[in-house]
N, C-alpha and C positions, 0 to 999 in steps of 0.2 A: 231452717227446720221444711224441708218439704215436702209438701203434700203428694202424697202416692196416689191417693184415690178419695173421692168424695161420692158418699150413696147416702142420699135422703140427708138426714139431718146428721150424719156421720162423717166426719175426716180424720182420715188415717194418715198421720206424719211422722216421719223418721228424723230424730234430732241428729243433727251432724255431728254436736259434741256429746257423748255417754261415755260414762265411767268404764274401763276396762273390765271391772270383777262383775258388771251387770251382764245379763243374758242378752241375746240378741231380742228386741222387743219393737213394738210400733205403739205410739201414743195415740189414742182415740179423742177427738175433739168432738164435743157439742156444742153448737152455737159458738162463743168466743173462750170457753173453757177446755182445758186439758183434765178429761175426767178419769180415766185411769189407762193402762198400758196391758197390752197382750203379749205373752212370752212367744217367740216364735219358733221354738223349738218342739213346743207341745201346745201351743194354741190355746194356754190358759191365761185365766187374768189374773194381773200382778196385784190388780186392787179391785175390788168392788166396784161393778159399774153402775151409775146412777139406776134406782129404782125404776122396774118396766122395761130397761132398755137392754138387760142380758142375752135373751135370745136375737134380737134384732141386730146387736153390734155383733154376735156370732155368727150369725148368716152372711152379713154384710162382709166380716174378715174372711170366712170361708171360702165366697165368691174371688177374691181377690189376693188371697194367701200367697199364691206364685208370683204374682208381680210385687207385693211389699215385700217377700224375702228378696227378692232380685235387688230391689232399691236398697235394702238394708246392706246386704253384703257388697253392691257396688259403692256405697259410702264409706262403709267402716271394714273394707278390705276382707272379705269371706267370713265365712261361719265360726262361731267359738263353741 
């Protein structure tokens, strides 16, 4: 699971093995826990993030969205 970026307490990770029916997404880790995912086509949370982190995660994601998408595409062979 390659880490694409670490910003503050958030680590954005692309899993190398994903189900083909799932949309492109990034896993958000806080500490040692995979806490939520963000769908890359629209930037929406796929699960609710931990309380008090919603805005901070989205801000960090927005700053790195281009690199995150490029990494996802390079691992999974382009967009879905």
